[in-house]
C-alpha positions in Angstrom: 150.3 11.3 277.0 151.3 8.9 279.5 148.1 7.2 281.6 149.1 8.2 285.5 150.0 5.1 287.4 147.3 3.9 289.8 147.4 4.9 293.2 146.5 2.3 295.8 145.8 2.9 299.5 146.2 0.3 302.1 145.2 1.9 305.6 145.8 -0.7 308.7 142.7 0.7 310.6 144.2 2.2 313.5 146.8 -0.5 313.7 144.4 -3.2 314.0 145.6 -5.4 311.1 149.2 -5.8 309.9 150.3 -4.6 306.5 153.0 -6.5 305.0 154.0 -3.6 302.6 156.9 -5.6 300.8 154.6 -8.3 299.7 151.8 -5.8 298.7 153.6 -3.4 296.7 154.7 -6.4 294.2 150.9 -7.4 293.3 148.9 -4.4 294.2 149.1 -3.0 290.5 150.0 0.5 291.0 152.0 2.9 293.5 151.4 2.2 297.1 150.6 4.6 299.9 150.1 2.9 303.7 148.3 4.8 306.0 146.9 4.4 309.7 143.6 6.6 310.0 143.1 7.6 306.3 139.6 8.3 306.6 140.4 10.8 309.5 143.6 12.1 310.7 145.7 11.2 307.5 142.8 12.1 304.8 145.3 15.0 303.4 147.2 11.7 301.6 143.8 10.7 300.0 143.0 14.2 299.1 146.8 14.6 297.3 145.9 11.8 295.3 143.0 13.2 293.4 142.9 14.5 289.9 142.5 12.3 286.5 144.5 9.3 287.9 142.8 6.0 289.3 142.6 5.6 292.8 142.0 2.0 294.7 141.2 2.7 298.5 141.4 -0.7 300.7 138.1 0.4 302.7 134.3 0.0 302.3 133.2 1.1 305.3 134.3 4.9 304.6 133.7 4.5 301.2 130.8 7.1 301.3 133.1 9.6 303.1 136.2 9.2 300.5 133.4 9.6 297.4 132.5 12.8 299.0 135.7 14.2 299.4 136.6 13.1 295.9 133.9 14.5 294.5 134.5 18.2 296.5 138.4 17.8 295.1 137.2 17.7 291.6 138.4 14.1 291.1 137.5 13.1 287.6 139.6 9.6 287.5 138.5 6.1 288.6 137.5 5.5 292.2 137.2 2.0 293.6 137.2 0.5 297.1 137.5 -3.0 298.5 137.7 -4.6 301.7 140.9 -5.9 302.9 140.2 -5.6 306.6 137.4 -8.0 306.8 138.3 -10.1 304.1 142.2 -10.3 304.9 143.6 -8.0 307.7 141.1 -9.0 310.6 142.2 -12.6 311.0 144.3 -14.9 312.9 146.7 -15.4 309.7 146.5 -11.8 309.1 150.1 -11.5 309.5 150.7 -13.9 306.6 148.0 -12.0 304.4 150.0 -9.2 302.2 150.0 -11.2 299.3 145.8 -11.7 299.2 145.6 -7.8 300.0 147.7 -7.3 297.0 145.3 -9.6 295.1 142.2 -7.9 296.4 143.7 -4.6 295.7 144.7 -5.2 292.2 141.2 -7.0 291.2 139.4 -4.1 292.4 140.8 -1.7 289.6 139.1 -4.2 286.9 136.3 -2.6 285.7 132.8 -4.0 285.5 130.6 -3.3 282.2 127.4 -1.2 283.4 124.2 -3.5 283.7 121.1 -2.6 281.4 117.8 -2.0 283.2 114.1 -3.3 282.4 111.6 -0.9 283.1 108.3 -1.7 285.2 105.2 0.3 285.9 102.5 0.0 288.5 99.4 2.0 289.1 98.9 0.2 292.3 95.5 -2.1 290.9 95.5 -4.4 293.2 94.0 -7.7 293.3 93.7 -9.2 297.0 92.8 -13.4 297.1 91.2 -14.6 300.6 89.2 -17.0 302.1 88.1 -15.2 305.7 87.9 -11.5 307.2 91.9 -11.4 307.0 91.7 -10.3 303.4 89.1 -7.4 304.8 91.3 -6.2 307.1 94.5 -6.3 304.8 91.9 -3.9 302.4 91.1 -1.8 305.5 94.7 -1.0 305.8 95.6 -0.4 301.8 92.4 1.2 301.3 93.9 4.5 301.1 97.0 3.8 298.6 96.0 1.3 296.5 93.1 0.7 293.6 91.9 -2.6 295.6 89.5 -5.5 294.6 88.9 -8.3 296.9 88.7 -12.0 295.9 86.9 -14.4 298.5 87.1 -18.1 297.7 83.4 -18.3 299.1 84.4 -21.2 301.6 83.9 -19.2 305.1 81.1 -16.8 305.9 82.8 -13.3 306.0 80.7 -10.1 307.2 80.1 -7.5 304.5 81.8 -4.2 305.4 79.5 -1.5 306.4 80.8 0.9 303.4 81.5 -0.5 299.8 84.6 1.2 299.3 86.1 -1.3 297.2 84.6 -4.5 294.9 84.3 -7.7 297.0 83.6 -10.7 294.9 83.9 -14.2 295.0 85.9 -16.5 292.9 88.9 -18.8 292.9 92.1 -18.3 291.0 92.6 -20.9 288.3 95.6 -19.7 287.0 97.9 -16.6 286.6 100.3 -15.0 284.2 102.4 -11.8 284.3 104.8 -9.7 286.7 104.6 -6.3 288.4 102.3 -4.0 286.4 101.0 -6.5 284.2 99.2 -9.5 285.8 96.2 -11.7 284.6 94.3 -14.1 286.7 91.6 -16.6 285.4 89.1 -16.7 288.2 86.3 -19.8 288.1 83.3 -19.3 290.2 83.2 -15.4 289.7 80.1 -13.7 291.3 79.5 -10.2 292.7 78.4 -9.9 296.4 74.6 -9.3 296.7 73.8 -5.5 298.1 71.4 -7.3 300.5 74.0 -9.6 302.2 73.3 -9.2 305.9 75.2 -11.6 308.5 77.4 -12.8 305.9 78.1 -12.0 302.0 75.7 -13.7 299.5 76.4 -14.2 295.8 74.9 -13.7 292.5 75.0 -16.2 289.7 78.8 -17.8 289.3 81.0 -17.6 286.2 83.9 -19.9 285.0 86.9 -18.2 283.0 86.7 -14.6 284.1 89.6 -12.7 283.6 91.1 -10.3 286.0 93.8 -7.5 285.1 96.0 -5.9 287.7 99.4 -4.4 289.0 99.9 -6.2 292.3 98.7 -9.4 293.7 98.0 -10.0 297.5 97.4 -13.5 298.2 96.4 -14.8 301.7 94.0 -17.2 300.5 96.0 -19.8 302.1 95.7 -22.2 298.7 98.9 -23.3 296.8 100.8 -20.0 294.9 99.8 -19.1 291.7 103.5 -18.9 290.6 106.7 -21.3 290.7 109.1 -20.0 292.7 106.9 -17.3 294.0 108.9 -15.8 296.4 111.1 -14.0 293.8 108.0 -13.0 291.4 107.9 -9.3 291.3 104.4 -7.8 292.5 102.9 -11.4 294.1 103.2 -11.0 297.8 102.0 -14.2 299.7 101.2 -14.5 303.5 99.6 -17.1 305.5 96.0 -15.2 306.9 96.4 -16.2 310.5 100.2 -15.0 310.5 99.8 -11.8 311.6 103.2 -10.5 311.4 103.5 -11.5 307.8 100.0 -9.4 307.0 101.7 -6.7 308.4 105.0 -7.0 306.3 103.2 -7.6 303.4 101.1 -4.4 303.7 104.1 -2.3 304.2 105.5 -3.8 301.2 102.7 -3.6 299.2 101.8 0.2 299.9 105.0 0.7 298.2 104.3 -1.0 294.9 103.0 1.9 293.1 105.2 3.9 290.3 107.7 3.3 287.8 110.3 0.9 289.1 113.7 -0.7 287.1 115.1 -4.2 287.6 118.3 -5.2 286.3 118.1 -7.1 282.8 119.9 -10.3 284.8 120.7 -12.0 281.3 121.7 -11.6 277.4 119.9 -13.3 275.0 121.0 -14.2 271.4 118.3 -16.2 269.6 120.2 -16.7 266.5 122.7 -19.0 268.6 120.1 -20.9 270.5 120.0 -24.6 269.7 116.4 -25.2 271.2 114.8 -26.5 267.7 115.0 -26.6 264.3 111.8 -27.3 261.5 109.5 -27.8 264.9 111.9 -30.7 266.1 113.1 -30.0 269.8 116.7 -30.0 270.6 118.3 -28.3 273.1 115.8 -27.8 276.5 118.5 -27.3 279.1 117.2 -23.8 280.1 113.7 -24.5 279.9 114.2 -27.3 282.3 116.2 -25.3 284.7 114.4 -22.2 285.2 112.7 -21.9 288.4 110.1 -19.0 287.4 108.9 -20.0 284.2 110.5 -17.0 282.8 111.8 -19.2 279.6 109.7 -20.7 277.3 109.8 -21.9 273.7 109.4 -19.1 271.1 106.2 -18.8 269.4 105.8 -17.2 265.8 108.5 -16.0 264.4 110.9 -17.4 266.6 110.0 -21.0 266.6 113.7 -22.2 266.4 114.4 -20.4 269.6 113.3 -20.0 273.3 111.7 -16.8 274.5 112.8 -14.8 277.7 111.0 -12.4 279.7 113.1 -10.1 281.3 110.2 -9.3 283.5 109.6 -12.0 285.1 113.1 -13.4 285.0 114.8 -13.3 288.7 118.5 -13.8 287.9 119.4 -16.8 289.3 121.6 -17.2 286.0 120.8 -21.0 285.8 120.2 -20.8 282.1 123.5 -19.1 281.3 125.4 -21.5 283.9 123.6 -24.4 281.3 123.4 -22.8 278.0 125.9 -24.8 275.5 126.3 -22.3 272.6 126.5 -18.8 274.5 122.9 -17.8 273.4 122.3 -16.9 277.1 124.7 -15.1 278.9 124.8 -13.8 282.5 125.1 -10.1 282.4 125.4 -8.7 286.0 128.5 -9.3 285.5 129.1 -11.5 282.5 131.6 -14.2 282.6 134.6 -12.6 280.5 134.4 -9.7 283.0 134.5 -12.0 286.1 137.5 -13.8 284.7 139.3 -10.7 284.1 139.0 -9.9 287.6 140.0 -13.4 288.8 142.6 -13.7 286.4 144.4 -10.4 288.0 143.4 -11.6 291.7 145.4 -14.7 291.1 148.2 -13.7 288.9 148.6 -10.8 291.9 148.4 -12.9 294.7 151.2 -15.3 292.7 153.7 -11.8 292.2 152.9 -10.8 295.8 154.8 -14.4 297.0 151.7 -16.6 297.6 151.0 -19.8 295.6 148.0 -22.3 294.9 145.4 -20.3 296.9 141.4 -21.4 297.4 139.5 -19.2 295.5 136.0 -18.8 297.0 133.2 -17.8 294.8 130.3 -16.1 296.8 127.4 -14.0 296.0 125.8 -11.3 298.6 125.7 -13.6 301.5 129.2 -14.3 301.7 130.0 -10.5 302.6 128.0 -10.9 306.1 129.7 -14.2 306.8 132.9 -13.0 306.1 132.4 -9.9 308.5 131.0 -12.4 311.3 134.0 -14.4 311.1 136.5 -11.3 311.1 134.5 -9.8 314.2 133.8 -12.7 316.0 135.7 -15.6 315.0 139.6 -16.5 313.6 138.6 -14.8 310.3 139.3 -16.3 307.0 142.3 -18.1 306.1 145.0 -16.2 304.3 145.2 -18.7 301.4 141.5 -17.8 300.7 140.9 -15.6 298.1 137.0 -14.3 298.0 135.4 -13.4 294.7 132.1 -11.8 294.7 130.1 -12.9 291.6 126.4 -11.9 290.5 124.5 -15.1 291.3 126.5 -18.4 292.6 124.0 -20.2 290.4 124.9 -18.8 287.1 128.7 -19.8 287.4 129.3 -21.8 284.3 132.2 -24.4 283.3 134.8 -21.5 282.0 134.5 -19.8 285.5 134.7 -23.2 287.4 138.0 -24.0 285.3 139.8 -21.3 283.7 141.1 -19.7 287.4 143.1 -23.5 287.5 145.1 -22.1 284.7 145.8 -18.6 286.7 147.4 -20.7 289.5 144.1 -21.3 291.7 144.7 -24.5 294.1 141.0 -25.4 294.3 137.9 -23.4 293.9 134.8 -23.5 296.2 131.3 -22.2 295.5 129.8 -20.7 298.5 125.5 -21.4 298.5 123.3 -21.0 300.9 122.0 -23.9 303.4 118.8 -24.0 301.8 119.5 -24.7 298.1 118.8 -21.7 296.1 116.5 -21.9 292.9 118.2 -22.9 289.8 121.3 -24.4 291.6 120.7 -27.8 289.4 122.6 -26.2 286.7 125.4 -25.2 289.0 126.0 -28.8 290.4 125.8 -30.2 286.9 128.6 -27.7 285.8 130.7 -28.8 289.1 130.3 -32.3 288.2 131.2 -31.8 284.8 134.3 -29.3 285.3 135.4 -32.2 288.4 135.2 -34.8 285.3 137.3 -32.6 283.0 140.0 -31.7 285.6 140.4 -35.5 286.5 141.0 -36.4 283.0 144.0 -34.0 283.1 145.1 -35.3 286.4 144.5 -32.4 288.4 142.2 -33.9 291.3 141.6 -31.0 293.1 138.2 -30.2 291.3 135.6 -27.1 292.2 133.3 -27.9 294.7 130.3 -26.3 296.7 130.1 -25.2 300.2 126.1 -25.1 301.3 125.9 -23.2 304.6 124.7 -20.3 306.2 127.0 -20.5 309.6 130.3 -18.7 308.8 132.0 -21.4 311.0 131.0 -24.3 309.0 132.1 -22.3 306.2 135.4 -22.1 307.7 135.6 -25.6 308.9 134.9 -26.5 305.1 137.5 -24.4 304.0 140.3 -26.0 306.2 139.0 -29.7 305.5 139.0 -29.0 301.3 141.0 -31.1 299.4 144.7 -30.3 299.3 144.9 -27.5 296.6 146.8 -28.6 293.6 149.8 -26.7 292.1 150.9 -26.7 288.4 154.1 -27.9 287.7 155.0 -24.5 285.5 153.3 -21.3 285.0 150.6 -21.0 282.7 148.4 -18.0 281.3 145.9 -16.9 278.9 143.8 -14.1 278.3 139.7 -14.6 278.6 138.7 -13.8 275.5 135.6 -14.9 273.3 132.3 -16.9 274.6 132.4 -18.7 277.8 132.8 -21.9 275.5 136.0 -20.8 273.5 137.3 -19.9 277.2 136.9 -23.5 278.2 138.5 -25.0 275.3 141.5 -22.5 275.8 141.5 -22.9 279.5 141.9 -26.6 279.2 144.6 -26.6 276.4 146.8 -24.4 278.9 146.1 -26.5 281.9 147.2 -29.5 279.4 150.2 -27.8 278.6 151.4 -26.9 282.2 150.3 -30.3 283.4 152.3 -31.8 280.2 149.3 -34.4 280.1 149.2 -36.3 276.8 145.9 -35.4 274.6 143.1 -37.6 275.3 139.3 -38.1 275.4 137.6 -37.4 278.8 134.0 -38.9 279.4 131.5 -36.7 280.4 128.3 -37.0 282.5 125.1 -37.4 280.8 123.8 -34.0 279.6 127.0 -32.0 279.2 127.3 -29.7 276.3 130.5 -31.4 274.8 130.7 -34.2 272.9 130.6 -36.5 269.6 127.6 -37.4 267.3 128.6 -40.8 265.9 127.4 -41.8 262.2 126.7 -45.3 261.3 128.0 -44.9 257.8 126.2 -48.0 256.6 122.9 -46.8 257.3 123.6 -43.4 256.1 121.9 -42.0 252.8 123.7 -39.0 252.4 120.1 -37.0 252.9 121.9 -34.4 255.0 119.1 -33.1 257.2 121.3 -33.2 259.8 123.4 -30.4 258.1 119.9 -28.4 257.7 119.1 -28.6 261.4 122.6 -28.3 263.0 122.5 -24.9 265.0 126.4 -24.6 265.4 127.4 -26.0 262.1 129.0 -29.2 263.7 127.6 -31.1 260.7 128.1 -29.9 257.3 128.0 -30.7 253.5 130.2 -30.5 250.9 129.1 -28.2 248.1 131.3 -30.2 245.6 130.5 -33.7 246.1 128.2 -36.0 248.2 130.0 -35.8 251.7 129.2 -35.4 255.0 131.2 -34.1 257.6 131.6 -33.6 261.2 133.4 -31.3 263.7 133.3 -32.1 267.3 134.7 -29.0 268.9 131.2 -27.4 267.4 129.2 -30.1 268.8 126.9 -28.9 271.9 124.9 -32.1 271.8 121.6 -30.3 271.7 120.2 -33.7 269.9 118.3 -32.1 266.7 120.6 -34.1 264.3 119.7 -37.5 266.1 116.1 -36.3 266.0 115.9 -35.7 262.7 117.8 -38.4 261.0 115.3 -40.2 259.1 117.4 -43.7 259.2 118.0 -42.9 262.9 121.7 -43.6 262.5 123.2 -40.8 264.5 123.8 -41.6 268.2 125.4 -38.7 271.0 128.4 -39.2 273.4 129.1 -36.5 275.8 132.9 -36.1 276.0 135.8 -33.3 275.9 138.2 -34.3 273.0 141.6 -32.9 273.6 143.0 -34.7 270.3 143.7 -32.5 267.4 141.1 -34.2 264.9 138.3 -32.5 267.4 139.3 -29.1 265.8 139.4 -30.5 262.4 136.6 -31.6 260.5 136.4 -35.2 259.9 134.3 -37.0 256.8 131.8 -39.2 258.2 130.2 -40.4 254.8 131.3 -39.9 251.1 130.1 -41.8 248.0 130.8 -41.6 244.5 128.5 -39.4 242.5 126.9 -40.6 239.6 127.4 -40.0 235.7 124.7 -39.4 233.5 125.2 -42.1 230.7 123.4 -39.4 228.2 125.2 -36.2 229.0 127.8 -37.6 231.3 126.9 -34.7 234.0 127.3 -35.8 237.3 124.5 -35.7 240.0 123.5 -37.5 243.2 125.3 -40.5 244.3 125.7 -44.0 242.3 124.5 -45.8 246.0 121.2 -43.9 246.4 120.2 -44.5 242.8 121.3 -48.5 243.1 119.0 -48.5 246.4 116.1 -46.9 244.9 116.1 -49.1 242.0 116.4 -52.1 244.4 113.4 -51.0 246.0 111.5 -50.5 242.9 112.2 -54.1 241.7 111.8 -55.8 244.7 107.9 -53.8 244.8 107.0 -55.2 241.6 105.9 -51.6 240.7 104.3 -52.2 236.5 106.2 -49.3 235.4 109.5 -50.5 236.1 109.0 -54.0 235.2 111.6 -54.4 232.6 115.2 -53.2 232.4 114.7 -50.6 229.7 112.4 -48.8 231.8 114.5 -49.0 234.8 117.3 -47.5 233.3 115.8 -44.5 233.0 116.8 -43.5 236.9 120.5 -43.9 235.6 119.7 -40.7 233.8 120.1 -36.9 235.3 117.1 -35.1 235.8 116.9 -33.3 232.3 117.5 -36.6 230.2 115.2 -38.3 232.4 112.6 -36.0 231.4 113.4 -36.3 227.8 113.5 -40.1 227.7 110.2 -40.3 229.4 108.3 -37.7 227.5 109.9 -37.7 224.2 108.7 -39.5 220.9 109.6 -43.4 221.5 109.7 -42.5 224.8 110.5 -45.8 227.0 108.3 -45.1 229.7 104.5 -43.0 229.0 103.8 -41.9 232.7 100.1 -41.4 231.5 100.1 -44.7 230.0 97.8 -47.5 231.8 96.9 -51.2 230.6 95.7 -52.0 226.8 92.7 -50.6 226.0 89.7 -53.3 225.0 89.0 -52.9 221.5 85.3 -51.2 220.6 82.4 -53.4 219.9 79.4 -52.8 217.9 76.0 -54.3 217.2 77.4 -55.6 214.1 79.9 -57.5 216.3 77.5 -59.0 218.3 75.1 -60.4 215.3 78.2 -61.2 213.5 79.4 -63.6 216.5 75.6 -65.1 217.1 75.4 -66.0 213.3 78.7 -67.8 213.3 77.7 -69.6 216.9 74.5 -70.8 215.0 76.4 -72.1 212.3 78.3 -74.3 214.5 75.3 -75.5 215.8 74.1 -76.5 212.4 77.4 -78.4 211.4 77.2 -80.0 214.8 
């Protein structure tokens, strides 16, 4: 049974924008239906498309109305919406925006996977941290909706409440952990208020190290925040004690923090792929270094080799996913491969409708408001700029910054707020790495960031950007696999399209691609590197003494260099486009030793000679002669027989010769013999 073709609606919104139907129909990915007033007088055209087929509507303003009508009509197929008005039609270049509208309409049909949720529960147990009467005033506002405890620092005199409706204690919060519904606060100087306090609270005996467990923390102490990136820690609200407006806002928000809550699970984590550590040696720490909230910690018992990620604390910046070299952490809102599928359709539809080398503008939620402002109060977005909404701009990995060039992007720009967001360091590193990769292929219009909250500054930056690059011939590939695999496929297709020679591209320090060089003369083939390598880049050969290396698999975690007892391994960040990068290369091999007794192959000849030389130079008594030293040439079975059998060359329990036993008769005889010698003399 054939699936009905998608119906695509493009409305001119009462002829306030021009529709180039000829261009739109070439790339929109369905059967085009145009209208001037689809949401009102021409609603029947929309209703006629209801049924089981897929429908895309080029309007987001009236999406609630269309959903309502579709539900009433029993529509069972997919229903998608996209804003072609503020992002394309309402622009000085709206007359040239046909390819852009086609691209936006086609990309809207690419489905995004659902997001899993993390449940949180709060019973409203609230700890108010304060220093003065502002904390008590806040408590008075909230006492009817939350279960309160007030903790004053005691540095200022505070008049006691007339009625003790909630505990008022003294103490200073030393440290805190947790999230909404599950906080623990360590308090020093903890003391209860004396019931006889008169003009000001008097305090009882103090205790350090007290622990308070609560669901919500309201911090009006005026001191340093208890958490890194405290603005995004759910359940922790902070305001200056003298800021009445901030205190009022805090009270309103705190009153809502009781009940059951769901937050998105921003990242997916596969501990088996993590390259953090092996054998208690630390390797990759990229996510630990970047996480602004402390949601990522080194793994504990049972998980020593990986990190642990608290989904309850994670605020969704995605810096860990942007930096993870192995794909152990991936952003899930939405994932990289889903975004790349949308980007591919967006860019290919633009080209099919007649566009060429657009600027791909990757943006988060804040971008929508800026586009709206430009379209209503300015010249609008240029026709050659394709906006693509992402979950968080700080979560963009290398695949998202490189692959769109294969599908025809002339340049890529990432929109960031003027106040650099938490976790942006990882994105900025990826932009540098992506620029190095593209520059190594001769494509110099690499990706870059635009950091602004002003829509007109954004417009100026887009206009002043580098001249868009254009591939000399068309290239394409499907974004399948892990981000690392997608990046490799993208670079291979770019190189083919640019007809660039295969080469080595140097990368900035900290990049997750490169080589691990082994100084072969110093390598003893202990194979310690193969036991800690998390990706199998280093491997042993089960049939002979051999160490091999696969550069494509190396993530530059450094575990091999940290583990190597001879310290002969060094790292070089680079991207190798030569064929040998995808082929396992032998970096060290030796001839096997042959047992002279049974002809069994074991160990390596060089390692045995090395051990014998060290024993000789040490002067050890057990190997003082050649016959004993020759036992080391035997295999493990023959060596035991030679050392312990009859006529063994070596008795491991032997020591220096014992002196002969002497008796009284011996001493008397020696004395008599001595006396006789004296008489003769």
